[in-house]
Every structure is written in C-alpha cells, then in structure tokens.
Phi, psi and omega in degrees: 000326178299320180299313183295320180292343180273355185271106185278329181289322185293329177051054177289142181262176183298325180295320179297313180300321180298318179296318182292321178295325181284328182220072184292146178288147177258131187242145174231160182228133178237120181248124185284176173279175180143027176059212180299328179304311179294318182298317184285315178294321177297323178296316176296323180298309183283338173295319178289323173302316181296319178298328177281347184085018185259338182294307180291346177277344182286153183265325182221150168224118181252142180216148173224153181051236180301330177293334178290336179294328176296318180296318177300316181297321177299316179297315179301322182267017180055033176066024174272103183300324180294347180256006180299145182072357182301324185262001185270137173261082185284342179271000175259146178302131176298319176231091181307137178096342178269122182293151177282131183213169186233108175230154179263168181298331181292335183276347183272133175282112184267348178213086185301326188289341177279336184260341184231110183279172183299325183260007181221094181255017175293147180290127175279115183281140178238166172285122180242131181297142178301327181294330178290319178294320178300322181295341180258005186302316181292321178301312180295322178302321181290316179292327177291327176296319178294321183301328183291335182242349189289331184302310181295318185284328182292328177295320177296322183293327182295336181276353179279173182299134182292341183275002174295140182288157185304323183293321177293320179296318179296318180297321179295328178289314183289317186231073183295135178056023180059025179257152185235124171263183177297322177296316180302323182297327183290338178245016181299331180297343180294340180301322179296317176297317180302318179298322178299313182285331174297319178297319177300317181299316180295323181286334181271337184305317181304324178296319178294321181295336178278357175099008180269150178291135179256142178225173179303330182295330178297318178293318179301317179299318179291329177293319180295314180296327181290345175282346172286148183297146184302331180300329179287312183301321182299324184264001184224079179283327178267118183249027181294126181302310184296319183288321179298317183290316183293341178272356179281125181298316182295321179294317179296333179274002180057038181254008177224160180289153179280123181282137178233115175270135185247137174223166176246152180259139181244013177300136182059230179256018182292147178222338182224037172269118186273132170245151182225151175240122171243170178296348184258320191206166175228135179165202185219141175273354185296150182301331182293342181229291183049051179223152179219154174236146178297131189302319180303340183255010172299134186099350177283152176277112181232122183233133180060026178082007181240137181290131175256319177212122183262140177226163176232166174073010172291335184280055181296126185300322179295318179294319179295317178298318179294326177298316180291339184236035186277068179268002187300317181297324179292323178296319178299318180296320180294318177300318178297322178297317176295317182298330181296339178262003178262201183282163177296325179297321179295318179294321180299315181296314179300319181298317181291313183297314181293328176297328178299325179273007181076024182232083175262183183294331178297323181289329183279317192249348185260159176270122184292132177282341179275101187292342181273352183276126180279143181270106187275004173277351171260163170286126184258121176250098181222126011285151175282116183295346183253016183300123177057034180296132182303133177082000179233094182249093180203185185297343180274345183241345187280341179245154180273028176210154173238137174259117179242146183224178178317133182297347180260003185290346178274003177090353182277313174064000177234125182281061183269320186297327179295338180266339182284337184305145184299332180300334179283331179059038181278148177258324181220139176236120173278122180248130173244116182252112176244033182291166179246077182275308179226120182050039178066019170247151174281152176236015177091353185293328178293318178297319180297320178297320178294318179299323176296322177292318179295327176303324179294337180260015177066027175248115191247121170238143179265120178285132185283082183292340183274004179278124180268335181219149181248039183280352179223160182299146180238127182258123185238136176084032180294323179299137184284097181247127182287144175292144177299123176079009180226160180269354185268163178269153171296143179289151172283139181248122174254107187266122177243129179244139172303130181207170183284122178233040180097351181228144179291120180229004181264050176288160182294147172302332184253022169287122192248002172221147177222133175274175186299319180297316179298318182298313182298321179292321179293317178297318179297319176301315179302319176298315184290326178297316181292317188270001184055053179060042177057036179289115181294319180298315178299320179298319177294320177295330179300326174302319176294317183295315184294332183258006184298315181294328175300315180286325177300330181284348177288147182286333184281148182284318182279101187236331192250144178286159177304325179296316181292321179301322178291323178298317179298320180294324184284325190242341184275138179251354176196000000 
C-alpha cells in the first residue's frame, strides 16, 4: 500500500485504496539461471524492488540454477535484502583449478545419453571457437605436463590400497613420496587447489558415513557454501534449510516471500518434470506425481506412504542449492569435448586424472547396464519419499531414488511454471531472465518455450513476437482470462530481460570471479532492468498493472481510470 500511495501521477482515490485493502494483489518473483551473472543482476533487481516496497509485499520468490544462489543468500541473511552478498567471496574462484571460460547454453550437452549410445562412447565433435580453446591453453599445458609423468606413477598408484580416497591417490601421483622434481615444482601450486577439494571431501564424508548416497552435487554444494565467508560457517554448523528459515524473524512474521528452489527430475526418460523445495515441503505439482513430503523429514525412509525410519537435517541448504544449479557434469562434458580437439596427451591426462576420481568416459557417456548402480553425476535423493506410493505407479515411485538436476536443464531456465499453478493464486509475476541466448543476453526464447509447454496444459499466453528488443519490461497477459477449470484469472507476467543499460552485464555463465567494480555494475544493471531506467511514468503505471486483477474481480465494468487505461495501452502486449 505504501508503494501505491507514493505514486503521484496515478492519482488513486480513497475508494480505490479501500478496494485494494479488501482484496490485495498477490505477487510472485521468478529469477532465472545464469551463474553469477543471474545472481548479481537478480540481487540488484530485488534490491530495487525492496526500495519500492514491493519485495516484502511479494508472496513467493522462485529461483533456479544461478537464481537459486540468491535464495540461499536471502536465507543466510535472514531475508535482509540490504545484507545480500555480504558473506560472498566473489573475488575468489568459485571452483579453484577450473579455468575461466565463456560458453553458451547451446554448447553444453544437456543430455549425454541422447548423444552417446551404449555402444558408441566416442566424443561427438562440435564446432568450437578458437577463443574457447585458447582460454583453455594454460589448463591443457598443465594436464599435458602431468601426462608426461603420470603413466609411470599411476601404475604405482594402482598397487596402493584401493580404499585411499581419490584426493590422496591424486596427490601420490603428482607428488610421490613427498619429493619434488623440477617438473613437480611447476605444478606445486596445484597443492592449494588440492587442499580446497580435500576440504570438500572431508565436509561431505559425514553424509556418506550416515549411509546416504554421495554424488557430485554433494561436493558442489559444499563448494558453494565454502564461497561464503568463514565467519558465517563458524557460527552456522546446522545448515538445514527448514530450520534456518523457521528461525528467521521476518519469515515467522510473514513479511517476506516464501523461497522456492527448482530442480528437474531425470528418472527414466523424464526431462521436464519440475520438483520444488520450499521451507515446508519437497515434491512436485506435476500430474505424474502431485505429492509432497514435509521438508524436515526429507531423507527419511518412507515406503507405501508410511514412515519406516525418520531422519532430520538431510535438507542441507547447500545441497538443495547445488541441486538446482548442478551444471558441473555438463561443464565436464564440454571440457571433454574441447579436449577431444586438442592433443592426444591432453586426452590421455584427462582420462587418467578423471579415472582416479572414478569418472572416465564410460561413466560420462555410456548408459550403465547395471540397473542397480546409481548415477552420481546427478543429485541423488535416496531414499525416495514417494517410493511405492499407493495409486502412483510410474518412474517417480517405482525406484527408491530420485535423480534431480539443474532447474534449467529442461531448456526453460525460468522458474515460471511453478508460480503459474492455481494453488499459488498469484495475480502478478515479476520475471527476470538472465539467460545466455545471444552474446550472453536473453532473447525471450526461454519464455517462449515455457509458453509452449503451458499451451499443452491449456494455459495460453501470447508471446510478443513483434518485440525487437527486450531492453524494457514487457507486460503479458493483461486481459482477464479465466483459468481452465477454475474461477480465478491467469496471473499477469511482467517480463524483464538482462540487457545493456550502460554497463557490461553479458558476462559468461561460467565467469567465476568478479571484482568490486564488476559487482557494482551488475547490481546497477539489475536495478535499471527492474525500474526501466528509473522511469517515473512506468513506476506509476506499475501501480495500475499490479492492481489490475483486483479490479478485474469487481462486478462492474467501469473499473479503471483513464490514466490506467493508457498505461495498459502503453505496456500490455496481450
């Protein structure tokens, strides 16, 4: 209400305010994937929302991949928007030892099993830009250096105890007997990297000791949390998502939006079945399941819908965030693809080093004949809380595990469908798209793909094909259209795309460090994207747009002021 009362051009009257108080609009926020780019622009975006007084007024905020990092940051900061990024070490490599490179989403193999059959694990060569190969030159130099000496040492390593952890085995290959030759000295800096991953291994080990299956996503989750400053980790030993949120004063007062982490399921041949994590529950609204389990009991053994063994604290915030942003396996495949066009020595080294970690080309590209073997390049959720659930006989309930992956792997990359469902009862959804479609800027294709999927569900939004640029907010679905089979209206979608606003914001999804100047420019871009470059007229029109569904629900036809009618004409595309 404070936001509406601040709008001087709109000139809303007391009768209008009375109606809005009686039937206030419900707002949602959807933050796309896009690595640090999405996180930084999204942080600026919701900071500007907060300055307008709209963030705390919102009911839900959904994020996937890089957008989920904002949600983790919000939880860590007790939903204090002004404290976002306070605990992040953005000038430190997100993944030490991985070179910084620039690839588009089209270059990432999102479903290896479609491209590599069981009997053909040869690398499918793609056209790769020379600049991409150049960016890996130092990386390849290092692995080729290792390749020259690794053969002799790896044979020695094979004779050691098999129960040595991979990091110890790798260290013995690089630095046998703790002796250093001239060659060893050239790669001595690798010890720092090794210590980072050793620390990840130690932090992940307790989960395995408790009997849970470990996957790459567990390590990725610890890596994300490790980018938070040590001062936070020292004071927060329990990283349970449900417990952290429930301890937040603002959340308990219902004065902040409910965070929703989005992931996709890979059980069987599924590719676009959405799962979500809220502070209350985990599950899916999709027709194939439509079941949820209370989040504090995720990880419990539940069979036929009945609890067999209950556990707590499986809902680790880092693991959930990593699940939503588990692009690591795809990056490995892309690196392998690049290496296939490099020298034989580089491939030899990669094969050996990755084999030490139990990740050879067979594990990456082949379909396992052993149906009982879990695929650890996905996030593994075992036990499956929906195992053998009565009345649900499908790939989501027939196995005692769920494979979950990056929320953007289905090609949508915007967590919109989870907010459109009638159960949310939303009137307006703010969408921020920081995808990398063309030159690391979005072109609306992800939104169009979502609309095509919604069409299959008889939910129709018109994509604005006549729009040449997405440099300003686009309002979609203004017309009051009832949901199929429901008495409520479809929510209005306000689509915001990352675009040039005087500052470079089309950084790579895999840019893993940002200096202070870069951070400030990304945050400023996010503010400008939300506010349409601080356009006062648009801000006033936003008041009309946000309250349109409230007015649409009134029985009388004459509902809108001339000012609002002009706003709808100026900004609405359907």
